[in-house]
C-alpha positions in Angstrom: -26.7 18.8 39.1 -27.5 17.2 35.8 -28.2 13.4 36.1 -27.8 12.8 32.4 -24.2 14.0 32.4 -22.7 10.6 33.3 -24.6 8.7 30.6 -23.6 11.2 27.9 -19.9 10.9 28.7 -19.7 7.2 28.0 -21.7 7.3 24.8 -19.7 10.1 23.1 -16.4 8.3 22.7 -18.2 5.2 21.3 -20.0 7.3 18.7 -16.8 9.0 17.7 -14.9 5.7 17.5 -17.7 4.2 15.4 -17.8 7.2 13.1 -14.0 7.0 12.6 -14.2 3.3 11.8 -16.9 3.9 9.2 -14.9 6.7 7.7 -11.8 4.5 7.6 -13.6 1.6 5.8 -15.1 4.0 3.3 -11.7 5.6 2.6 -10.1 2.2 2.0 -12.9 1.3 -0.4 -12.5 4.5 -2.4 -8.7 4.1 -2.5 -8.7 0.4 -3.5 -11.7 0.5 -5.9 -11.8 4.0 -7.2 -12.0 5.0 -10.8 -8.2 5.5 -11.0 -7.5 1.9 -9.9 -7.4 -0.1 -13.1 -6.3 -3.7 -13.4 -2.8 -4.0 -14.9 -2.8 -6.4 -17.9 0.4 -8.2 -18.9 1.2 -9.0 -22.5 2.1 -12.6 -23.4 5.8 -11.8 -23.5 5.8 -10.6 -19.9 3.4 -13.3 -18.6 5.5 -16.1 -20.0 8.5 -15.4 -17.8 8.5 -18.5 -15.6 10.4 -19.6 -12.6 12.7 -21.7 -14.8 13.5 -18.7 -16.9 14.2 -16.6 -13.8 16.5 -19.3 -12.4 18.4 -19.6 -15.6 18.8 -15.8 -15.7 20.3 -16.0 -12.2 22.6 -18.8 -13.2 20.8 -21.6 -11.4 19.5 -24.9 -12.8 16.1 -26.3 -12.3 15.8 -30.1 -12.0 12.5 -31.9 -12.1 11.4 -33.9 -9.1 11.5 -37.7 -9.3 8.3 -39.2 -10.7 6.1 -40.9 -8.2 5.4 -44.6 -8.5 2.0 -45.5 -9.9 1.6 -48.4 -7.4 2.4 -47.5 -3.8 4.0 -50.2 -1.7 1.8 -51.9 1.0 2.2 -50.1 4.3 3.5 -52.3 7.1 1.5 -52.9 10.2 -2.2 -53.0 10.9 -4.8 -51.2 8.8 -6.0 -48.0 10.5 -9.5 -49.5 11.1 -8.0 -52.6 12.7 -6.9 -52.3 16.3 -3.2 -53.0 17.0 -4.0 -55.4 19.9 -7.3 -57.3 19.3 -9.6 -57.8 22.3 -9.2 -61.2 24.0 -12.8 -62.1 23.5 -12.8 -61.5 19.7 -13.0 -64.5 17.5 
């Protein structure tokens, strides 16, 4: 019998799978970045169509959010670096 037969049987599917993976990656690169795949440029009229304009076209209204206060209120409780219950031996 041939002793190399068992070693060859395991290697062949791995080589075939690797070859198919390489072929798939190359095929995706050609399809995505081929000479026929050009970037689609938008004119200023098309690019200026905003969410607000789309909402108005659908009959909805867009309301702005409330402005945030410049000075935040002081948070209640201990500061994050300060322990909630100080150690009994601490001055």
